[in-house]
C-alpha positions, 0 to 999 in steps of 0.5 A: 032371721032378718034383725030389726036394727033399731031393736038391736040398737035399743037393746045394746045402747047404740047411739048410731049406725052408719052404712057406706057404699062406694061404687068405684072401689065397691067398699061396704062398710058399716060404722057403729057408734055405741056411746060417747059419754066418755068422748069420741068413739075409738075403734079399729076397722074389721075386714071380714067375709060376712054370710049376711049384711045383718051379721056384719050389723050384729058384729059392728054392734057387739065390737063397738059395745065392747070398745065402750066398755075397754075404753071405760075400764081402761080410764081413757076419754073415748067411747066405743065405735067400730068399723066392719068392712065386707070383704076378703082381706086376702083378695079385696083390698085396694088403695082406692077402697080405703081412701073410700073408707077415710073419706067417710070417717071424715064426714063424721068429723071426730066423732069416730076415730078409726084405725087397724083390726082383724084382717087390716094393717097399718099399710091400709090406714095409710090410705085412709089417713089420705082422706081423713084425720080421724085414723090411728094405727099407721106404721112408725115411718109414717109417723104412727104408734107402731105396732099396737099388738105389742102392748096388747100382747104385754097386757094379756101376759099381765093378765095371765099372771093375775089370773094365775096368781088367783087360781093358783096362789102364784102369778108365775106361768112357769111350768104352766101349760097354756093353749093359745088359739091364733098366732097372728098379731097379738098371738105372736107376740104374746107367746115369746113372754110365756115361754122366756118364763118357762111356760109349756105353749100348745099353739093352733092357727090357720095359717101354716106359715105363721106357726112356722115362724114361731116353731122355727125360733121356739122349738119346744111349741106343740103344735095342734090342729086348729079344732083340736085346742079347745080339747087340750089339757092345760091350766091356761086357754088363751084365744087370740083369734076371732070372737064367740069361740066360748060357745055351747059346743066348744064350752064342753070340750075345755080342759082349763081353770083359766080363760085369758087371751086377746080376742074381742067378744070370746062369749058367743052369748052372756050365759056362757060367762054364767056357765063358765062361772058355775065350772069354776073357770075363771074368765078374764073379760076380754075388754079388760085383759086386751086393753093394751092397744087401746091405751096406746092409741088413746095416749097418741090421740090425746097428747100427739105423741107416744111415751112407750114407758108410760103406755107399758106402765098403765098396760101393766095395771091391767093385772091389778085392774083384773084382780079387782074384778076377780075379787068382786066376782068372788065376794059377790058370787058373780061372773067376772064379766058381770063385775067387769061390766059393772066397773064400766057402767059405774065409771060412764055413769059417774062421767055422765053425772059431771058433764051435766054440769054447765060449764059455759 
C-alpha cells in the first residue's frame, strides 16, 4: 500500500525528509529529521536493502523519532535524525558512495550530524568526512571517538541489572539465563560482561563467523539457530540485531520475564508494548537502554574531545533512569514504553518553553 509521506510526517511529528540521489555512485539515501527542539539532529546512517522506497521512508521516520526520544531521556542537547542508505552493505559500498552522502549532509550546514549504524562502519564515515564536517563515528586513528558499541553494550548491561533488580529483587546476573539475539557490533561487546558476572548465555546470529569468534573465547556460550532464539527458556531476552522483532508472531514464543537489548525500535507496533505489559514481561525501552553510544557521540560533538571515564559514568546512570521508568510504570499501571515516552516528551516540552524567551 502506497504511503502518504506528509500524513506519516504529521502522525510522527517529523520536521523534514530529504531524498538524496547521486547518478555517479548510485547513492539512494533518505535523511529524516524528526525534532530539533533540543538542538541539531543526530543519528547514524543505516545501510540496508529495502523492499520498497516506502519501507525505507518508514524506517527512517521511526529511527529518527527514536533518536529524538533517546536524546531527550539521555539529557543531551541534540534532536533526532537518521539516514537510511538503500543498498547491500556487503556489495554496494564505495568511496564515491559515501563521499556523495557526505556532500548531501554538508548541505544541511549542521542541522544534522550522521555517523555509523547497522550496515556501516567507521571507515565508511572516513570517506563521508572528506566532504562534510557533520559526521561522527570515525575510527580513533582518524581522530574519532572510536567504537560507540563499547558504551552501548555497557549501558545494556546496566539496564539488564536494573531490570533484574525490579523483577528478581537482586541486580546480580549470576546464574541467570540470557538469550542474546545478534552478536554484531554491540552483542559481541555485551556478552563478555554477562559471562564474567556468571550468567548463562544463549546466542544466535546469522553470521557463523561472528559466533565462532565468540565461542572460541567463551566456550560456555550455547548457540542456537536464529529462528529458535525466541523460544528459549531464559530470564532475559536481549534483542541486539534489527528492530520490529517483538511482533504478533514472536511475542507468543517468548519464555522470559525481561526484554533488554540494544536493537532500535524493538516493538513492531506500540500495541506490542501493551501486550508485554499485560503478560507481565518487563520491557526496557530500547531508546533508553541503548543510549551509551549516543552519550559518547554527543559528548564528542559538544566538547570536541571525549573523557571516556565521564562517558561511562553517564552511561552507568542508565540503571537509575530505567529504575525510575519501571517504578512509574508500576505506580501508574502503564507499559514501560509509555512511561519512557512521557519522560522524553516532558523534557522536550520544558526546553521548548525555555526557548520561548527572547535573548537578543
